[in-house]
N, C-alpha and C positions, 0 to 999 in steps of 0.2 A: 504493500500500500504506500502511496506517495505521502511523504511527511507533510504535515500541515494542510492536509486535503480540505479540512473544514474551512480554513481561511480562504483557500483558493475558490471553492464553490461559493462561499459567502460573498467574496468580492465580485463574482460574476453576477449574482442576483442583486447586489447593491446598485449595479449599473444597468441591469436588464430585467425586464418583467417576464413572467410566465407567458403572458399574452401579447408580447411586443409585436410578433409577426402579424397578429390579427389587427392590432391597432394601426400598424403601418399600412396594412391592406385597406382599412377603412379610410385612412387619411388620403391614400392614393386615389380612392374612389371619389372623394370630395374634391381633390385638387385637379385631377385629370379625367378620371373615368366618366363623370357626369357630363363634362364639357364635350368629350369625344362622342358620347351617345347623342347629344343635342346636335353636334355637327353632322352626324349621319343623316339627320332629317332637317337640314338647315332651312329649307324653304317649303312652304305649302302653296301650291298653285291650284286654286279652285277652278272647276270646269264651268260653274255658273257665276257670272259677275254682272254688276250693274251695266246697263246698256251704254251709258255714257263713257265707260272705260274701255280702252283697247286691250289692256292686260292688267292683271292684279296679282300681287304676290304678298304672302305673309312670311316674314323672315325672322328666325330666332338667332340670337347672337350670344352674348356673354351671360353666364350663369353665376350667381353669387349666393353663398350659404352663410347665414349669420349664426350666432350662438343661440341656444334655446331661449325662447321667451314665452310668456303666457299673456293672453288677452282676458282681462277680467270682465265681469258682467257690465260694468260701466264704460267699457271700451278702452280702458287704459292698458298699456303694455309695460311689462317689466321682465327682468331676468328671472328664470326659474331654475332652481337647483334640484338635483336628483332626490334629496330627502323629501322635498315638498311634493314631487311627482309621485313618490311612493305613498305618502300619507293621504294625498287627495285623489288618488287613482287617476293620475294624469299621464299623458304620453310625453316623454322627454324628447322633444323634437324641435327642429329649427325650420324657419320658413325658407323656401326656395324662391329667389328673385331672378327673373329672366328678362333680358332685354328683347322687346318685340317691336318690329317696325312693319309698316304697310308701304308697299311700293306700287304706285299707280302710274301706269304708262312709263315704267322704268325710272320713275322719280320718287325718291323717298318723301312721303307726305306726313306720316304719323309715327312717332317713336315714343315709347314709354317703357317703364320697368314694371312688370306684372308679378304679383305673388301667385305662382302656379301650384302651390301646395306646400306640404311639410315633409321632411325626411327625419325619421328617428335617429338620434345621435348616440354613438357608442360612448360609454363612460370612459374617461381618461384619454379620449382622442383629442385632436387639436382644436376641435370646435366645442369641446365640453368645458363648462365652467370650472371643472376640477383639475384641468390640465395644468401641470407645473406648480400646483399649490403645495406648500410645505405642510409638515405633519400637524402643526398647531392650527393652520388655516383649515385643513380638512376636518379636524375635530370641531372647530368653530361652526362649520357648515353641516354638522351632524353626520359626517362620514367616518367610516372605519379607515384609519390611516394605512392599514395593511391590506385594504381591499385592492385587488389588481385591476378592476375595471374589465373592459373587453366584452361587455354585455349591454343590453338595451332595456329601457323601461317603457312598457306599453300598458296603458290603463292601470298603472300602479304595479304591474307584475314585471319581474325581472326575467328577460328572455335572452337566450344565447343562440347564436347561429352556429350550427354544427358544421365543422369543416368536412367537405365532400372530397373523397378520393376517386379519381377517374383516370382512364387511359389517356395518354398524351395525344393531343390532336396533331393533325398534319404529319403523321408518321406512319409508315407502312408496317403492318404486322402480318406475318404469314403463318398459318396453322395447317396441320395435316388433318384431313377428315377421315373418320372411320367408316362413315356411310355417305352416300350421295354420289352424283355423277362426276364430281370433280375430286381428285385426290388431295389437292391443296387449294386453299383459298387465301387470297391476300386482301386485307381490309385496311382502309385508311379513313379516318374521320377528318374531313376537311372543314375547318372552322374559321369563320370570319364574321365578326359582329354577331348578329342574331342567328346566322346560319351555322349549323353543325351537321353536315351531310355525310352519311356513311357511303363509301364506295367499295364494291367488291370486284375482284378480278379472279376469274376461274378459267380452267382449261378442261374442256370436255374430252371424251374418249377419242373423238375424231381429230384432236389436236388444235381445234379452233379456240382462241382466247376471247373471252367475253367480259364485258364491263357492265355493272349494274349500279345505278344511282337514280333516285327519285322515280320519275316515270319511265326511265330507260332500264328495262329489265332484260338482262343478258343480250346486249347488243354487241356485235363484233368490235373489238378494240381498234382494229385496223381502219374500219369505217369511221370511227370517232376521230382518230388521228388525222385522217384525210379531210374530214369535215372541218377540222381546226386549221387547215391550211398547209399541212405537211403532206403533199400529194405524191411526191416522187418515191417510188418503191426503194430506190437506192439510198435515199436520204433516211427513210425509216429504218432500213437494215443497218445503216451506219450508226444511227443514234442508239439502236438497241444492242447491236453486237460489236460495234467498232469495226476493225478490219477483218474479223473472223466471219465465217458463215455458220448459221444455225438452222438446222432442219425445221424446227418448230416455227421459226419466223418465216422461212420460205413457204411452208404450207399455208400459213395465214395470208401471206402476200399473194400467193397463187390463187386462193379461193376468192379474193376480192380484187383481182387484177383488172376487172372490167370497170371498177370505180376509178376514173382517171382525173376527175376534177372535184373541186370543193362542192359545187352545186349538186353533182351527182351523189356525193356522199351524204349531203343534207337531205336530199330526196329519199335516199335509201333508208336513213334513220327515221324520217317521217312515216314511211310505210311500216317500219319495224315496231314503232310505238302505237300504231293504229290511227294515225292522224288521217282524217278523211281527205281524199284527193280533191274534193270540191272546195276545200278551205283555201282562201286567197293568201298569198305570201307565206305558204307553209315553211319554205326554206328559211325565211327570215325569223319565223317563230321558233324553229328548231335552233337556229343560231343564237337567239336570245336566251333560250333555256340552257344552252351550253355555256354561255357567258355567265349566267346567274348561278347555276347549280353544279356545274362541273368544276371541281377543285377551286372553290371560291377564294381560298386563302392565297392563290397565286394572283388573282385579279378577277374583276367582273366587267371588264371593258373589252371591246373587239380587238384592241391592240395586244391583249394578253393571251389571245387564242394560241398563237404560235408557241408561247412558253408553256402553255398547258400541254401542247403536243409533245414538246421536248420532255416534260416531266412524266407524261404517260409512257414514253419510251424508256425512261429511267426506271419507272416502276415495273414495267414488263421485264427489263433486264434483271432486276432483283428477283422477281418471281421465278424466272426461268433458271437462274443460278441455284436457288433454293430447291425448286421442285425436281430438277434434273441432274444437278451436280452434287446434290447431297449436302449442301452447306447447312450449318446448324440453324434450327428454327428460332424465331424470336421468342424471348422469355417475357411474357406479359407481366409477370409478377416481379420482375426486376424493377427497383424503385426509380431507375433512370427512365423507365417507360411510364411512370405515373406522374400525375399532376394533382396538387391539392388546391381546391377552391376555397379560399378563405372568405371572411365576411364581406370584404370589398368586392370580390369576384361574384359572390352570390347576389349582392345588392345591384351590381351592374346588370346581371341577367334580369332581375326584377324591375329595375328602373327602365331598362330598354323596352320591355314589353308594355309597361304602363305609360311611358311617355308616348309610345306609338298610339295607344288608345286616346291619350289627350289630344294629339294632333288630329286624329280622326274626328274627335268630338268638336274641336275648333272648326274644322272644315264643314262638318254637318251644320253647326249653328250659324256659320257665315252664310252658307247657301240657303238655309231656311229663311233667314232674314232678307236676303236678296230677293227670293221668290215672293215674299210678302211686301216688298218695297219699303221695308222699315230699317234698312241698314244705315247706320250713322257713323259708328266707330267700332274698331276691332277690340276695344277695351271690354265691351260687354259680352263678348263671345267666349271668354276664357273662364272656365269653371274651376276654381282652385280646389274645391273639395274632391274632385274626381281622382286626381293623382294621389292625394293624401289618403283617402279612404281605401283605395286599392292596395297601396303599399302597406298601410297599417293592417288591413285584413289579412294579407299574406303572412306578415310577421307575427300576428296574433294566433293564426291557425296553423302555421307551418306548411301550408299548401303553396308550393312554389311554382314558378314558371317552368314549363316542360313536364308538368304532371307529377313532380316529386313531392313527397309528403315527409313530415317530420324534420324539416330543415331547421325550423325554429322551435325551441323547447323552453319550458319553464326551468330556470336554473335551480340546481339542487343545493339546498342550504343545510343539509344534515350536520355537516361540520366543515371546517376550512379545507381539509383534504378533498372532501367530496366535491366542493365547489371548483377547486383547481382541476380536478379530474374531469369534470364536465366541460370546463372551458378548453381543455386540451383534447377533446374527443374528435376522432376521425371516423367517418362512416363511408363504407364502400357502396356503390350504386347497385352491386349484385344483389339479387333477391336471396333471402335466407332459406327459401323453400328448395332451392336447387343445391346439388352436392358441392360443386366447385371446390374440390379437395385442395388443389394447388393454391387457390386464392386464400384459403383459410390457414395454410401452413405458414410457419415462421420462415422468412427468407433471409439469407445472409446480408442482403442490402438494407434490412431494417435496422441493422446495428447503429446505435447512436441517433436514430431517427424516430423509431417507435418503441414503446415499452414492450418487452417480450413477455411480460407476466399479466398485465392488466387487460383482460378481455372477458366478456361474460361467458357463461356456460350455455349449452343448448344450441339452437339453430343460428344465433348471431355470432357464434364464436369465430374469431379470426376476421370477421367482416366489420365488427365494431372494435376499433382500436383506440389507443391514446398515444399522443406524442410523448417522446422522452422528455424529461424535465429540462434538459439543456439544449433541446432541439431548436434550431432557428431556421425558418423557411425563407429562402432567398426570393427576392422580388425584383431582381435586376432587370431593367428594360434596355433593349438594344435599339439604337438609332439606325434604321435601315439605310438611310442615305450615307451615314458616316461609315458603316460597314462596307457599302459598295465602293466608297472612295478609297478606303484602305486596301481593299482587294484589287481595285483598279491600279493603285500606285504600286502594288506588288507584281503587276504584269498580267493579271487575269482579265479576261474579256467576257462579255455576255455571250451565251450560246447563240450561234447564228450571226454574230456581229462580224462584219467584214474587216479585213486588215490583220 
């Protein structure tokens, strides 16, 4: 045993909290995540506008979150502290202020800051009144100076958001099938914003490689690659196999050698998914679906299609190496292949869904007033209670976006250790009714990250875990443009770039 280990561990917790990762995640949501979600739907363009206008746009810009306040019965506002929220069965929340502007005939006419709702605030986060208070000040405000924070107060109840463990997105996983027409299946969850779309690559007994995603069920991969703009068979062979020749690729190219152009490939895919021949511009519709739903993490614009084709070739190369050359299968239970969704990430999912509902409500109210001829100002079409009630309802019930349940729970206060244990809990999305023996087992990569002892008995064993006491979850963000510049300076070039 290391000498003076108590002093070493003690010094760690003097500078770090048990829930520091969760608090940092929530702070990141307030600082960046919320603004990024609003930027995703920056403009609303109504289809029904007043006759005297040529065009009309409602634009959202900067968002601002204040510290928690309470509005009394007489209309006065003042700061509210957590102890008062507990005693008076209040929600410890901050107002959300959003800059809104109306653009008529491309000229900005009306600009104001609207209160679009409230967001519950995590205790001890940067927007909490308790942040950075000393021990004596915490006692003065009725708080336990040793309380770690990291939870919320809704209707006077203390609620904690349980960390969710999930497979890493935008990464290929190949598994061997014991039954089914395909011996191997490659799966990738492509995630961008609100989209998280599973893609499957399979090879049937006839040697043909198929891709499945959304409406596209087992469509030939070669046809998809050609529809994306990579139409030359020699180029497809080069990007999958390099300078070597592969029989599997040759079989696939030979079967679809008649598809010579991008339009022919789009027409072929339209027939495959059952799109009626009488539908106008069906090729454009298929191209739009490929832009939106095929590997959205690479991009969702027409200029990204060629890069999607290159990436599909890369995925096929990996699939063929594993399925035919016997390379080791991916270990889904390795913690390198896992991602933990903390409070900030969970609230991003919730806020994104409900902000979209708010924009739809604003659009509906605007068009209803225009039809009635009563439109005067966009100030009256924003209902601040809509966003607040939806977010509060999800956090009170635990029913989350995406159909998940039990994400929010009443914090356990049996004793101090029970509370810390609950704040450190990690739950897998796998159902406890299935066997999933490998997922329940202790993995060597859990060392220093998850507690090897603390897990319940019965069906949830191994699926409900707890973080190790000194575990810290990294939340480093990379700047894409900066990474590209560094790689470019090192001599690397984009795939397909001339020179």
